[in-house]
MIDOSE-1310 file (N, C-alpha, C; in nm, 2 decimals, decimal comma, always signed):
residues 82
xxxx	+3,51/-19,94/+4,75/+3,43/-19,96/+4,86/+3,52/-19,95/+4,99; +3,48/-19,87/+5,08/+3,56/-19,85/+5,20/+3,51/-19,95/+5,30; +3,61/-20,01/+5,37/+3,57/-20,11/+5,47/+3,64/-20,07/+5,60; +3,58/-20,10/+5,71/+3,64/-20,08/+5,84/+3,62/-20,20/+5,93
xxxx	+3,71/-20,22/+6,03/+3,69/-20,33/+6,12/+3,65/-20,26/+6,26; +3,55/-20,32/+6,32/+3,51/-20,27/+6,45/+3,58/-20,35/+6,56; +3,55/-20,32/+6,68/+3,62/-20,39/+6,80/+3,60/-20,54/+6,80; +3,49/-20,59/+6,74/+3,47/-20,73/+6,74/+3,53/-20,80/+6,62
xxxx	+3,62/-20,73/+6,55/+3,69/-20,78/+6,43/+3,60/-20,82/+6,32; +3,49/-20,75/+6,30/+3,39/-20,77/+6,19/+3,41/-20,65/+6,09; +3,43/-20,69/+5,97/+3,45/-20,59/+5,86/+3,31/-20,54/+5,82; +3,30/-20,40/+5,82/+3,18/-20,34/+5,78/+3,21/-20,26/+5,65
xxxx	+3,11/-20,25/+5,56/+3,13/-20,17/+5,44/+3,05/-20,04/+5,44; +3,10/-19,95/+5,36/+3,04/-19,83/+5,34/+3,03/-19,80/+5,19; +2,92/-19,78/+5,13/+2,91/-19,75/+4,99/+2,94/-19,60/+4,97; +3,03/-19,58/+4,88/+3,07/-19,44/+4,85/+3,02/-19,40/+4,72
xxxx	+3,02/-19,27/+4,69/+2,96/-19,22/+4,57/+3,03/-19,28/+4,44; +3,16/-19,30/+4,45/+3,23/-19,36/+4,34/+3,19/-19,50/+4,32; +3,15/-19,57/+4,42/+3,09/-19,71/+4,40/+2,97/-19,71/+4,32; +2,88/-19,61/+4,35/+2,75/-19,60/+4,28/+2,77/-19,58/+4,13
xxxx	+2,88/-19,52/+4,09/+2,91/-19,50/+3,95/+2,94/-19,63/+3,87; +2,97/-19,74/+3,94/+3,00/-19,87/+3,88/+2,87/-19,94/+3,84; +2,76/-19,91/+3,90/+2,63/-19,98/+3,88/+2,59/-19,99/+3,74; +2,59/-19,88/+3,66/+2,56/-19,89/+3,52/+2,64/-19,99/+3,44
xxxx	+2,77/-20,01/+3,48/+2,85/-20,11/+3,41/+2,80/-20,25/+3,43; +2,75/-20,28/+3,55/+2,70/-20,41/+3,57/+2,56/-20,43/+3,50; +2,48/-20,33/+3,49/+2,36/-20,33/+3,42/+2,39/-20,35/+3,27; +2,48/-20,28/+3,22/+2,52/-20,29/+3,08/+2,57/-20,43/+3,04
xxxx	+2,65/-20,49/+3,13/+2,71/-20,62/+3,10/+2,59/-20,72/+3,10; +2,49/-20,71/+3,18/+2,38/-20,80/+3,18/+2,30/-20,78/+3,06; +2,27/-20,66/+3,02/+2,19/-20,64/+2,90/+2,27/-20,68/+2,77; +2,40/-20,67/+2,77/+2,48/-20,71/+2,65/+2,47/-20,86/+2,64
xxxx	+2,45/-20,94/+2,75/+2,45/-21,08/+2,75/+2,32/-21,14/+2,69; +2,22/-21,07/+2,70/+2,09/-21,12/+2,65/+2,05/-21,07/+2,51; +1,96/-21,14/+2,45/+1,90/-21,09/+2,32/+1,82/-20,96/+2,35; +1,80/-20,89/+2,24/+1,72/-20,77/+2,26/+1,58/-20,80/+2,31
xxxx	+1,51/-20,70/+2,37/+1,38/-20,72/+2,42/+1,37/-20,73/+2,57; +1,49/-20,73/+2,64/+1,49/-20,73/+2,78/+1,51/-20,59/+2,84; +1,45/-20,56/+2,95/+1,47/-20,43/+3,02/+1,51/-20,46/+3,16; +1,56/-20,36/+3,23/+1,59/-20,38/+3,37/+1,47/-20,38/+3,46
xxxx	+1,44/-20,48/+3,53/+1,33/-20,48/+3,63/+1,37/-20,42/+3,76; +1,49/-20,46/+3,81/+1,54/-20,40/+3,93/+1,69/-20,44/+3,95; +1,75/-20,37/+4,04/+1,89/-20,41/+4,08/+1,89/-20,39/+4,23; +1,99/-20,46/+4,29/+2,00/-20,46/+4,44/+2,14/-20,48/+4,47
xxxx	+2,19/-20,41/+4,57/+2,33/-20,42/+4,62/+2,32/-20,46/+4,77; +2,39/-20,57/+4,80/+2,38/-20,62/+4,94/+2,51/-20,69/+4,97; +2,54/-20,70/+5,10/+2,65/-20,78/+5,15/+2,60/-20,92/+5,19; +2,66/-21,02/+5,14/+2,62/-21,16/+5,16/+2,75/-21,24/+5,18
xxxx	+2,76/-21,30/+5,30/+2,88/-21,38/+5,34/+3,01/-21,31/+5,31; +3,02/-21,19/+5,37/+3,14/-21,10/+5,36/+3,17/-21,06/+5,22; +3,08/-21,08/+5,12/+3,10/-21,03/+4,98/+2,99/-20,93/+4,95; +3,03/-20,83/+4,88/+2,93/-20,73/+4,83/+2,88/-20,78/+4,69
xxxx	+2,75/-20,81/+4,68/+2,69/-20,86/+4,56/+2,60/-20,76/+4,50; +2,60/-20,75/+4,37/+2,50/-20,67/+4,30/+2,42/-20,77/+4,22; +2,29/-20,76/+4,23/+2,20/-20,84/+4,16/+2,13/-20,75/+4,06; +2,13/-20,80/+3,93/+2,06/-20,73/+3,82/+1,95/-20,82/+3,77
xxxx	+1,83/-20,78/+3,77/+1,72/-20,86/+3,72/+1,66/-20,80/+3,60; +1,66/-20,88/+3,49/+1,61/-20,83/+3,36/+1,48/-20,90/+3,33; +1,39/-20,84/+3,25/+1,26/-20,90/+3,22/+1,23/-20,87/+3,07; +1,16/-20,96/+3,00/+1,11/-20,93/+2,87/+0,96/-20,91/+2,87
xxxx	+0,90/-20,89/+2,75/+0,76/-20,86/+2,74/+0,67/-20,97/+2,78; +0,72/-21,09/+2,78/+0,64/-21,21/+2,83/+0,67/-21,24/+2,97; +0,73/-21,15/+3,05/+0,76/-21,16/+3,19/+0,86/-21,27/+3,22; +0,94/-21,31/+3,12/+1,05/-21,41/+3,14/+1,16/-21,32/+3,20
xxxx	+1,22/-21,37/+3,31/+1,33/-21,29/+3,37/+1,46/-21,37/+3,38; +1,56/-21,29/+3,38/+1,70/-21,35/+3,40/+1,76/-21,26/+3,51; +1,83/-21,33/+3,60/+1,89/-21,26/+3,71/+2,04/-21,29/+3,71; +2,12/-21,18/+3,72/+2,26/-21,19/+3,73/+2,31/-21,14/+3,86
xxxx	+2,41/-21,21/+3,92/+2,47/-21,17/+4,04/+2,62/-21,16/+4,02; +2,67/-21,04/+4,05/+2,82/-21,01/+4,04/+2,88/-20,98/+4,17; +3,01/-21,02/+4,19/+3,09/-20,97/+4,30/+3,12/-20,82/+4,27; +3,07/-20,73/+4,36/+3,09/-20,59/+4,33/+3,23/-20,55/+4,33
xxxx	+3,32/-20,61/+4,41/+3,46/-20,57/+4,42/+3,54/-20,62/+4,30; +3,52/-20,75/+4,27/+3,61/-20,81/+4,16/+3,54/-20,80/+4,02; +3,41/-20,77/+4,02/+3,33/-20,76/+3,90/+3,31/-20,90/+3,83; +3,34/-21,00/+3,90/+3,32/-21,14/+3,85/+3,17/-21,17/+3,85
xxxx	+3,12/-21,24/+3,75/+2,99/-21,30/+3,75/+2,99/-21,42/+3,85; +2,90/-21,41/+3,94/+2,89/-21,51/+4,05/+2,78/-21,61/+4,01; +2,67/-21,56/+3,95/+2,56/-21,65/+3,92/+2,47/-21,59/+3,81; +2,42/-21,68/+3,72/+2,32/-21,64/+3,62/+2,20/-21,73/+3,64
xx	+2,09/-21,68/+3,66/+1,97/-21,76/+3,69/+1,86/-21,73/+3,58; +1,83/-21,83/+3,50/+1,73/-21,80/+3,40/+1,60/-21,87/+3,43
């Protein structure tokens, strides 16, 4: 991810094509963590408190969902919400 600082000393990010290639890895990690029967409902990439977070939401046939949040830069799992 490319970052720049503007005149107000605020870091701004730019999502590059290479960054988008990482998204399937986060989805795969989430699916590997759950039992079979879950599919991807949605994913979202956003900047929150100066961190770029990717959220992956999985759902099963009974509409039970599990949400994973990862730090996009470090790939660390930030939160798992069941």
